N, C-alpha and C positions, 0 to 999 in steps of 0.2 A: 749374808749364809755365813755361818759355822759352822768350822771343822774341828771336830774334836774324837780323840779315839774313843776306839772303846770298853777300856781299861777306865780312864774317865770317867768318860757317860756310867759307867756303873758303879764311879766309886759316888760322881756331882751326880745323878739320875734327878731329881727337886729339884735344880739349880735347874738342868735340860729342857725340863721339865716349864720353872719357872720362865725361862726366855723362852719358850716356844708357846709361853699362857699370853706375851708381852708379843706378839703374830710373828718370829725371826722365825727362822727353820735352817736344823740345824743337819749335817751330817757327818754320818759318826762312822769312821773310816777305824779299818781291821791293817794292817801290817803294808801301809800307804795307799789298800788299794779300799772307795769306796760303798761300799756295806749294805747302807740303809740312813733314809732322809727323813727326819721327825720333823711333823707342821701338826699344825689347829691345825681341831674341829674341822674348821670354819673356811677354813681357808678348799676342802675338797669338795664342805660341802654343796657349795652352789652350784658346783663340778655337773656331781650326784645327782642333786636334785633339779635338774634341766638333763641331765641323761631320761630321768626315771621319768618326766611330764614328755619327751619324743616318742619312748616306747610306751607308754600307753598311750599315745597318740593313738602312735602307729596299729592300734589294737585293734585298739576303738572304731581302725574303718575298717579292718578286713572282714568277711562275710561270714555268718556263723559254720567249722567247716564240717555239725553233725549233729546227731542227736546222744549225748550220754547215759548211754545202757553198758554202764558196769559200773558196781559202790566202790565203795574206793575198799572190805575185804579183797575184792579182786583182783588189785592191785599187788597181792600181797600173797596171793596164792601159786 
């Protein structure tokens, strides 16, 4: 994991993105404190897919709570 100041991250953003796309995680630091973590999409994508699958499985197992007796327009009145 690599740390970089916010000013350097701003100046060298394309280089930061190259590092991230190569699999590196980059911590952006402002005034000595970490403020952001830049990671590649594939790192968080697997976790997101697993959470989505678990949620859908749970929702499908629940009984239907009632009939739909409203229209889309009712939501905006």
